[in-house]
N, C-alpha and C positions, 0 to 999 in steps of 0.2 A: 063801765062809765054813761052815764047821760049825759047827751047835749040837747039841749032846746026840750029840755022833758023826752026825748027819745034813748032810747039805750042803745049803745055803740055794740056791732055785733063782734066786730075782732078786738082780739085779747090787744091791750092796749102798756098792761105792762107784763116784762115776764122777766124771772129770777132766775142769776146763775149761782147755781145751790155751792158751787165748787169755786165762786169768788172770794175770796179775802175779804170782800166790804160787806157787814153787815146785812141782813136781809132787810129789818127797817132804814136803811139808808139808801140801799136800792130802789126800794118803795120810794121813798123820799126824792131822789134825785130824780125819775122819772119822773116823776108828778109835775116838778119843778122844770123839766127840760117841756113835756106838755103844755104849760103854762106859757112861760117866756114863746114858745115858739108856735102859740093861736091855738092850737089843738084843742085845747081846752080855755076858754073864758070865762069871764065872771059870772057868776052867779049857776054856771055851769056842777051841777052835782054829782059827788064820788060815790065809788060802791060803799052799803054798811059794809063796817068793819068785819061783821061775820062775815059776806058776801065775797071783799077781797080776799079776804082771810082763806076762804074755803076755795076759792080762783086759783088761789098761789101755792095754797099748800104748807100757810103760817100761821102757826100760832094769832089767836086776836090779839094777844098784848105788842106784837110785834108792829099789828099793822097801827095801832094805838099808839104804839110811839113816833112812828112813820107821821101819821096824823095830826099829832100834840108837837112835832115840830115842823112842823108846815103851816102849824097856828101860831104858833111862838114868832116863827120867821117872817109872816103876815101874808106868805100864800094862799093858806086860805081860811076860814071862818067855818064855828062851827054855832052851827041853829038850837034854839032851846029843847025841840026835838032829836037833838043830838045827829041831825045829819050833817054832810060835810059838805060845804060848796065853796069854790073856787072864788076867791076874795075879790071884793067889787075894785078894789085896785091895789095888785101885786107889788110887791117892793120890784125896786129897778136899781141893780145890781150897777155898784162904786168901780170903776175903772180896778181898782186896786183889789177891792172884790172879788172879781170876774178874777182877775189875774190869779190870785190865791187860790180861788176854786177850779181854775183850769191849773195848775202846778198840781193839787192832792189831787184832779181825777187822771192826768196824764202820767201819778206818781205809782197810781193803784191800774193803773193800765199796764205800765210796763211792770209790776210786778206780775200779772196775769200772764203776758207774753212771756217772760222768763218762766215762768212753772210749766207753760203751754212748750216752752222748744223754740216755739218760733222762728221762722228766720227771717227778716228783715225787708225782705219779698210778699212774705206771704203775710205779713202783719200791713204791708202797705195795701196789698188786693183787696184784702180786707176791709178794711179801711176805705177805696175807693168803692166798693162796690156798697156800703151798707150809707154813702154819700150819694150814691146812686140811687138807693131805694127811700133814701130820706126825702130827695128832693122831689121824685116821683110820687111820695105819700103826701107834701106839703103843697103839690103842684096841684092832686087830688083835691085835697081839703080846699085850698082855698075855691077850685071850680066850685063850690059847694055839692060837690056828688056824693058826700060822704053825711048830710044833712038834713 
């Protein structure tokens, strides 16, 4: 993904092919998270459909569907050149909307946890590990070290 005109070297999107969540929805959710967390800013360009499809190993139509939904929800805009970038004013979730999205995310998460047969302790350890990684990444990004 491009930020301030420069390509980032680290992959920001990862697909869990074994997840019950469809790939287009995983892409959509991850891009929303990157925008909401400030890792992608208004005007930042997203990869082309072909490039992201190639990078993630999915069909271009999967990326098109994710981008179309993001545009419909107001997270991104498509220019006449068909480039996709973060919207100038991404949507702000309402309290009820946030609650519903959290409920859906936790429900999907619990389905995967059940399929893996993971213990409560394993789940908590992984949550703690990932929160720590996210905190470090946000501190790193806020320190302008990657831009």
